[in-house]
C-alpha positions as CSV (number, residue, x, y, z in Angstrom):
1,X,64.9,94.9,32.4
2,X,62.0,96.5,30.7
3,X,59.2,98.0,32.9
4,X,57.0,95.4,30.5
5,X,58.7,92.7,32.2
6,X,59.8,91.7,35.6
7,X,61.9,89.1,36.7
8,X,61.6,87.9,40.5
9,X,64.4,85.4,41.8
10,X,63.8,83.0,44.9
11,X,59.9,83.4,44.2
12,X,59.0,81.1,46.8
13,X,60.6,80.0,50.3
14,X,62.4,76.5,49.8
15,X,59.7,74.6,51.4
16,X,56.4,76.2,49.2
17,X,59.1,75.5,46.2
18,X,59.9,72.1,46.8
19,X,56.1,71.1,47.6
20,X,55.3,72.1,44.1
21,X,58.5,70.8,42.5
22,X,57.9,67.3,44.0
23,X,54.3,67.0,42.5
24,X,55.3,68.2,39.1
25,X,58.3,65.9,39.1
26,X,56.3,63.0,40.2
27,X,54.0,60.2,38.4
28,X,51.1,61.8,40.2
29,X,51.1,64.7,38.0
30,X,49.3,63.7,34.8
31,X,50.1,65.4,31.3
32,X,48.1,65.4,27.9
33,X,50.0,65.4,25.0
34,X,49.4,69.0,22.4
35,X,50.4,68.4,19.1
36,X,51.5,71.7,18.0
37,X,53.0,74.8,19.7
38,X,50.8,78.0,19.3
39,X,52.6,81.2,17.3
40,X,52.3,84.9,18.0
41,X,51.5,85.2,14.1
42,X,48.7,82.3,14.9
43,X,50.9,79.7,13.1
44,X,50.7,76.6,14.6
45,X,52.7,74.6,12.4
46,X,55.5,73.6,14.7
47,X,54.1,69.6,15.1
48,X,57.0,68.3,17.9
49,X,54.5,69.7,20.6
50,X,54.9,69.6,24.3
51,X,52.7,68.2,27.3
52,X,50.3,70.1,29.8
53,X,48.8,69.6,33.4
54,X,45.6,71.7,33.4
55,X,45.4,73.2,36.8
56,X,42.0,75.2,35.7
57,X,41.4,76.7,31.9
58,X,37.9,79.1,32.0
59,X,36.4,80.8,29.2
60,X,37.5,84.6,29.0
61,X,34.0,85.6,28.7
62,X,31.8,83.4,31.1
63,X,34.9,82.2,33.5
64,X,33.5,79.1,33.3
65,X,35.8,76.0,33.4
66,X,36.5,74.4,29.7
67,X,38.1,71.8,31.1
68,X,37.8,69.7,34.3
69,X,39.5,71.4,37.0
70,X,42.9,69.6,38.6
71,X,42.1,68.1,42.1
72,X,45.6,69.4,42.7
73,X,44.8,73.0,42.3
74,X,45.3,73.3,46.0
75,X,49.1,72.8,45.8
76,X,49.3,75.9,44.1
77,X,47.7,77.8,46.9
78,X,50.8,79.6,48.3
79,X,52.1,80.4,44.9
80,X,49.2,82.2,44.1
81,X,49.0,83.9,47.4
82,X,52.4,85.2,46.5
83,X,51.6,86.3,42.8
84,X,48.5,88.0,44.1
85,X,50.9,90.0,46.2
86,X,53.1,91.0,43.1
87,X,50.5,91.1,40.2
88,X,47.0,93.0,41.5
89,X,44.9,90.4,39.3
90,X,41.0,90.4,38.4
91,X,40.7,87.1,37.3
92,X,42.6,83.8,36.6
93,X,41.8,82.3,33.1
94,X,44.3,79.8,32.9
95,X,46.7,77.9,35.2
96,X,48.7,75.0,33.3
97,X,52.3,73.5,33.8
98,X,54.0,72.9,30.6
99,X,56.7,70.3,29.8
100,X,58.9,70.1,26.7
101,X,60.6,67.1,25.6
102,X,64.4,67.0,25.6
103,X,66.0,68.0,22.4
104,X,69.6,67.5,21.4
105,X,70.0,71.1,20.6
106,X,68.6,74.5,21.4
107,X,65.4,75.2,19.1
108,X,63.6,78.1,20.2
109,X,60.0,78.5,19.2
110,X,58.6,81.7,17.7
111,X,57.1,84.4,20.1
112,X,53.9,83.4,21.9
113,X,50.9,85.0,22.6
114,X,48.1,83.6,24.8
115,X,44.9,85.9,24.2
116,X,44.6,88.6,21.6
117,X,42.7,91.0,24.9
118,X,45.4,92.9,27.6
119,X,46.4,90.1,29.8
120,X,49.2,89.2,32.1
121,X,51.4,86.1,32.1
122,X,53.3,84.7,35.2
123,X,55.9,81.9,34.3
124,X,57.3,79.9,37.4
125,X,60.5,77.6,36.8
126,X,60.4,74.6,38.8
127,X,63.7,73.3,36.8
128,X,66.1,75.1,34.5
129,X,65.7,74.4,30.6
130,X,69.3,74.5,29.8
131,X,68.8,77.8,27.9
132,X,67.3,81.2,28.2
133,X,63.7,82.6,28.0
134,X,63.6,85.5,25.7
135,X,61.0,88.2,25.7
136,X,59.6,90.4,22.9
137,X,61.7,93.3,23.5
138,X,65.0,91.5,22.9
139,X,66.2,90.9,26.3
140,X,67.1,87.1,27.1
141,X,67.1,85.6,30.5
142,X,69.3,82.7,31.6
143,X,67.5,80.4,33.7
144,X,70.5,77.9,34.5
145,X,73.0,80.2,35.2
146,X,74.5,83.6,35.6
147,X,77.6,85.9,34.5
148,X,79.9,88.3,35.7
149,X,80.5,92.0,35.0
150,X,83.6,93.4,36.8
151,X,83.8,96.9,38.1
152,X,85.1,99.5,35.6
153,X,85.4,103.6,35.5
154,X,83.9,104.0,39.1
155,X,81.0,101.9,38.2
156,X,80.0,98.6,40.5
157,X,79.8,95.6,38.6
158,X,77.1,92.6,39.0
159,X,78.5,89.2,39.9
160,X,75.0,87.6,39.2
161,X,73.8,89.1,36.0
162,X,71.0,86.8,34.0
163,X,69.8,88.9,31.3
164,X,71.6,90.2,28.0
165,X,70.0,91.8,24.9
166,X,70.2,90.7,21.5
167,X,70.5,92.4,18.1
168,X,70.6,90.1,14.9
169,X,69.9,90.0,11.7
170,X,68.0,87.0,12.1
171,X,64.4,86.4,13.6
172,X,65.8,83.1,15.8
173,X,69.2,82.3,17.3
174,X,70.0,79.6,17.0
175,X,68.0,79.5,13.5
176,X,65.1,76.9,13.0
177,X,62.8,76.2,10.5
178,X,60.9,79.5,9.0
179,X,63.5,81.6,10.5
180,X,64.1,84.8,8.6
181,X,67.3,86.7,7.6
182,X,66.8,90.6,7.3
183,X,70.0,90.7,4.9
184,X,69.5,91.0,1.2
185,X,71.0,87.9,0.1
186,X,72.3,84.5,1.7
187,X,74.8,84.9,4.7
188,X,77.4,82.4,6.0
189,X,76.4,81.5,9.4
190,X,78.2,79.5,11.8
191,X,77.5,77.6,15.2
192,X,75.9,78.2,17.5
193,X,74.1,80.5,15.3
194,X,72.8,78.1,13.5
195,X,72.6,77.0,9.5
196,X,71.8,79.9,6.7
197,X,68.1,80.5,5.9
198,X,66.3,80.6,2.3
199,X,63.9,83.3,3.8
200,X,65.9,86.6,3.3
201,X,65.3,89.9,1.8
202,X,66.2,88.9,-1.8
203,X,64.3,85.4,-1.9
204,X,61.0,86.8,-0.3
205,X,60.5,89.7,-2.2
206,X,62.5,90.0,-5.2
207,X,63.2,86.5,-6.6
208,X,59.8,86.4,-7.5
209,X,59.9,89.4,-9.8
210,X,63.0,88.3,-11.3
211,X,61.9,84.8,-12.1
212,X,59.0,86.1,-14.0
213,X,61.0,88.5,-15.6
214,X,63.6,86.1,-17.2
215,X,61.5,83.4,-17.5
216,X,61.9,81.6,-21.3
217,X,58.4,81.9,-22.0
218,X,58.1,85.8,-20.8
219,X,56.9,87.7,-23.7
220,X,56.6,91.4,-24.5
221,X,53.2,93.0,-25.9
222,X,52.5,96.5,-26.8
223,X,48.9,98.0,-27.3
224,X,46.7,100.9,-27.4
225,X,44.6,101.3,-24.4
226,X,41.9,103.6,-23.9
227,X,43.1,105.3,-20.6
228,X,41.2,107.9,-18.5
229,X,42.9,110.3,-15.9
230,X,41.2,108.2,-13.1
231,X,43.1,104.9,-14.4
232,X,46.5,106.8,-14.4
233,X,46.0,108.3,-10.7
234,X,44.8,105.0,-9.3
235,X,47.0,102.6,-11.3
236,X,50.2,100.8,-9.2
237,X,52.7,99.2,-11.3
238,X,52.6,95.9,-8.9
239,X,49.4,95.8,-10.0
240,X,48.8,92.9,-12.3
241,X,46.4,93.0,-15.5
242,X,44.3,89.8,-16.9
243,X,44.1,90.0,-20.9
244,X,42.1,87.1,-22.5
245,X,42.8,84.5,-19.9
246,X,46.6,85.8,-19.6
247,X,48.1,87.6,-16.4
248,X,50.3,90.7,-17.4
249,X,52.7,93.2,-15.4
250,X,52.8,96.6,-17.0
251,X,56.0,97.9,-17.7
252,X,55.5,101.1,-19.3
253,X,53.0,103.9,-20.1
254,X,52.7,106.4,-22.5
255,X,49.9,108.4,-21.7
256,X,48.7,111.1,-23.8
257,X,45.2,113.0,-22.6
258,X,42.2,112.7,-24.8
259,X,44.0,110.0,-26.8
260,X,44.9,106.0,-26.6
261,X,47.8,105.5,-24.6
262,X,50.6,103.1,-25.5
263,X,51.2,100.4,-22.8
264,X,54.0,97.9,-22.8
265,X,52.8,94.5,-20.9
266,X,55.2,92.1,-19.8
267,X,53.7,88.4,-19.9
268,X,53.7,86.6,-16.7
269,X,54.2,82.9,-17.6
């Protein structure tokens, strides 16, 4: 496991664990619905949502409560004491329990980031999620089972391994809406990997260019242009040029110092 992440099994003794689980899984725990899931890239467009019970939520600048503190916060006292022993934190900004509705299949969300400034996050599970937790270093952590690595080549195995690395040309496994494929073109996928995605390298970076280049309304225009050495030095061929209310892309420049340059433009429909 990376030094950036640390997993501690059986974090609490059975008595303290059951005390927290009994509250979280009972009608006494009140939930409010959040209709979006915040992503690390600041996209908030997943509208399946989830439920939260806010124990405390403080402003990072003033440390004042942004919501009403839960009267059930003392239930977490033993958990917070144990966390303090393992994570020497300065202030608590947020404590919440999260409840995701049951899904018919695994549909992992993109990476999540709580704050833009340096901070530590602790996650405590009171039940399994029938899946895994994936960290930003490519490691996945199984939450409902373990697997066995046998002894081999004089190296002792591990009977209770719950972490594994995943390397893929896809940004999500299984694929979800918004997943990207780092192959150039479309690849056939099989379950449980998911369905083929549209956002491959060709569709993202080349298809718009070819669609412009081979559009039936595309035209080529060649004109004389007064260009300076500075113009040539700063020009990039992915720049577009606006001439008489039409947008063009430059295809070729025949530059001659102290003379008009011959420039070939491609009309963008």
